[in-house]
Structures are given as structure tokens and as C-alpha cells.
C-alpha positions in Angstrom: 8.3 11.2 6.5 7.5 7.5 8.1 10.5 5.5 8.2 10.3 1.8 7.1 8.6 -0.6 9.0 6.3 2.0 10.7 2.6 0.8 11.4 0.2 3.3 9.6 -3.5 3.2 9.5 -6.0 5.0 6.7 -9.5 5.1 5.3 -10.6 4.4 1.7 -14.0 4.2 0.4 -15.2 1.5 -2.1 -18.6 1.1 -3.1 -20.3 3.4 -0.5 -18.8 2.2 2.3 -15.5 3.3 4.0 -12.7 0.8 5.2 -10.0 1.2 7.6 -7.0 -0.5 6.5 -3.5 -0.8 8.6 -0.3 -1.9 7.7 3.7 -1.6 7.4 5.3 1.2 5.3 7.9 -0.7 2.9 9.0 2.9 1.2 8.3 6.1 0.3 7.4 6.6 -3.3 8.0 10.1 -4.2 5.9 11.7 -7.0 6.2 11.1 -10.6 8.2 7.9 -9.6 7.5 4.3 -11.0 6.8 2.0 -8.1 8.3 -0.8 -10.4 11.3 1.5 -10.9 11.9 1.6 -7.3 10.7 -2.1 -6.4 11.1 -4.3 -9.4 9.6 -7.4 -7.3 6.3 -5.5 -7.6 5.7 -6.5 -11.2 6.3 -10.3 -10.3 3.5 -10.3 -8.0 -0.1 -11.7 -8.7 -2.6 -8.9 -9.5 -4.7 -9.9 -6.4 -2.0 -9.0 -4.4 -1.8 -5.6 -5.9 -4.0 -3.0 -4.7 -2.9 -0.4 -7.3 -0.8 -0.2 -10.5 2.8 -0.7 -10.1 3.5 0.6 -13.4 2.0 3.9 -13.5 3.3 6.9 -11.3 1.1 9.4 -9.4 1.2 13.2 -9.2 1.2 12.3 -5.3 3.8 11.5 -2.8 2.9 7.9 -1.7 3.9 5.1 0.3 4.1 1.2 -0.5 2.3 -0.2 2.5 1.8 -3.9 3.1 -1.4 -5.4 4.4 -2.0 -8.9 5.7 -5.1 -10.0 5.2 -6.8 -13.0 6.6 -7.9 -15.5 4.3 -11.7 -17.2 4.6 -10.4 -20.6 4.1 -7.4 -19.8 6.9 -4.0 -18.6 6.7 -3.1 -15.0 5.3 -1.6 -13.3 2.4 0.3 -9.8 1.5 -1.8 -7.4 -0.4 0.1 -4.0 -1.0 -0.9 -0.7 -1.5 0.1 2.7 -2.1 -2.0 5.4 -0.4 -1.3 8.8 -0.5 1.2 10.1 2.3 -1.4 12.7 3.2 -4.1 10.0 4.2 -2.0 8.0 6.3 -1.7 8.1 10.4 0.9 6.5 12.3 -0.5 3.7 14.7 1.2 3.7 18.4 
């Protein structure tokens, strides 16, 4: 299990290409638990900041991970993912 603030990475596939994502663990989400039940502030975020449905549970253990994404017009924004625990790798 990764503690909070651990830097992790994982790969995801979308439209035929593989993308590596790197972010910071915010919390562990046990299987069959609603993310909004653990972190109510998730329901207040804009849809563009959420890359998963926080109102649905998963049969897999997951982590809530924050990824900082650079914006084309400058600056950056926080985006939140909930990848399966089994796909994460700690970054040294």
C-alpha cells in the first residue's frame, strides 16, 4: 500500500495510444467504496478535473491520484484519477 504523498506512475490506453501518467497519491480507495463517501469534495469539482466517476464504486482497490497538467495557454490545473492499485508503480 502506498502512503499519501507518494509519487506514482502508470500507463493508460486511449484511442490506440498508450500514455504514461505521473501523480501524487491522495488516498487509498478500497474496493466497493464510493470515492465521494471518502472525499466529499470530489463532488464539487468540475467534470474536466475528474477522469473517473466519483459516484461509482469499483470492484478493485484503487488510489485517488492528483496529476498536475500544464495548460496550452500557460499555467496548470489539477486533474484527479482513480487507477487500480495493481497498475501503479512508485517513482523514486
